[in-house]
N, C-alpha and C positions, 0 to 999 in steps of 0.2 A: 614313798621315800626313796631317794636315789642312793644306791649302795655302790661304792667304788669297787672295782675288780681287785683281785689279789693274784698272787702267784702260788697260792696254796695247792691247787690241783696240779699245776705244772710241776711243782717241787715233789709232790707225792709220786707222780709218774716217773720223774727222773730218779728218785730214790729207789723205785721198784725196778730200775734197770734200763730205762729208755736212754738212748744216747742224746736225744734232744726231743723237744715237744714242738710240733708244728700246729699252731693255732689256725683254724680255718673258718671263714665266714663268707657268705654270698651277698651280692648286692645286685639290684635291678631285676630281681625275680618277678615282681609283679608289674613291671613297666610295659607299656604298649609299644614303645619304640626304644631302640638302642640295644646294645649287647647286654648279656648277663655276665656278671663278673664274679670271680672267686679270689679272695685275698688270702694270703698265707703269711704267717710271721713265725719265725723260728726262735726259740729260746733254749738255752742249755743251763747246766748247773752254775755257770758263771754269770747268769743274768743279774744285772744291777737293778736298782729301783727304776720302775717304769715312769714315764713322764707324768707329772702332776696333772690331774684333770682328765686323764685318759679313761674313756668308757665307751660303751657301745655307741656307734656312730649315730644311731637314731635318737640318742639322748643328748646330742650336741647340736649347737647351731652351726650353720654353714661356715661362718667366719672362724668359729672355734675349731671345727674339723680341719680347716685349711692350715691353721697354726699347728695343730697336733700331728698332722700326717707326717711331715718331715722329721719331727721328733720321734715318732713311732718307728719310722724307717731307720733312723740312726740308732735307736735303742735295740731293735731286733737284731739277732745275729745275721739273719738273712730275711728278706721279704720279697714277695712277687705278687702280681695280679695276672690271672689268666682270664681270657674272654672267650665267649661263644657268640657268634653273630646272630642278628635277627633271623637270617635265612636258616641258620642251624637250629635255632629254636623252632622255627616252622617245620623243618624237616624231621627233627629228632624228638620234639617235645621238650618241655622245660626241664624235666628231671634229668634226662640224658644230656641236655645242653649244659646243665650245671656240672654234671660229671666230666664232660669234655673240657669245660673251663677250668675245673679243678685239676684235671690231668695236665693241662698246659701250665698251670701255676707250679705244680710239683716238678714238671720237667725243667723249669727255670731253676728251681732249687737244686735239682740233681746236677745240672750243668755248673752250678756254683760250688759243688762239692759237698752238699748236705747229705748225710747218711740217712736216706729215705727209709731204707729197710730196717734200720735199727731204731727209728723214731717212733713215737706215738703221735698219731694225728688226732688232735682234739677238735672235734667237729660240732659246731653249734646245731642244736635241734635234736630230734630223736630218730632221724632217718639217715642211714648210711648210704646216701646217694653217690658217694665218692668211689667206694670200692666196686660198685657195679660198672664203673667206667674203666677199671684197671684190669689188665691181663694178669697181673700178679698182685693179690690182695695185700694191703698194708694193715698195720695194727691201728685201727680206727676206734676211737672212743667217742661216742656221741654223748652230748650233755645239753639238756634243755637249759636255756639262759646262759650258756657259756659265753656269749657275747657280752653279757652283763657281769658275770662272775669271774671270768678268767682273763688276765691281762693280755696273754698272747692272742686270744681270739678277739678281744676288743681292739688290739692293735691292727689285726688283719681286717677287721670291720672298717676302721677309719681309713686305712691305706686304700682299700678297695673302693670305698665310697667316694673319696676325693679323686681317685683316678678316673672312675666312671663319670662322675660329675663333670670333670674337665673335658672329657670326650663329648659329652652332650652339649656343653657350652660352645665348644668348637663347632659342633654340628649345627647348632642354632645360627651361627654366623654364616655358615655355608648354605643352609636351607632355612631361611627365616620364615616366620609365620606361625610356627607351632609352639612358640614360647618355651623351647626346650631348656633355655638358660635358667628358667624359673622352675619348670615342672620336672626336668631331667628325664622326660619321656613317659612319666606316669600320666594317668588319665584325668587330668584336671579339666574343669569345664572349658577353659580356653583351648586346651589341646583337643578335646573332643569336637569342639565347634570348628577348629581349623581342619580336622580330618574331614568333617562333613563338607566344608567349603572348598578345600584345596585337594582333597583326596590323600591317599597314603603315599609314603615315600619308600625308598629302599631301606630306610632304617626302621620302618614299622614291621611289627610281627603280624603279618597278614592273617595268620590262622587265628590270632586273638581278636582280630577285627571281623572275622567271618568272611574274609575275602580270599578267594581261591586263586586269583591270577596276580 
């Protein structure tokens, strides 16, 4: 059964003293090609009703995500997407690359005037990979299924997914043959066959393909 997200968790964190809540979700973690991305979406006590139909990006069709992403951007107080490149994934490992992408997303929020230190960061999952990348720890709350249960995290999920998908569609036009427009860099049969036939590109995570050069 599909359960719509709410703002219950965010409102509880705000009532407990947070200046704002920063919903965080990652995208592209399991892909063989393309960047890993981290989306962030900020809400505060003045948050209005979120867009109808908003939910975890994995539970939405691609056309529906495309319609919801700009609505989610408009709804959030601020939003951003940070990226780490395939080369950074190879050099650092996926968890550290996630942290780097998250750090870059938070830097965009900071530049926009968001009170990062007074915020609570609501992170999907049970592992605080974000603070490990930061020199000054933030108030991070991890929550399993936050992308399904919490509207700020669902918004971050959709915003990040649509942003990364657009990058992979653009990459497919520049480097055709791997069907990235369809598989978005994940290991579909057609993608795997193309790697075997054409070899890897600069967008491939070579450590994941067991390629050293």
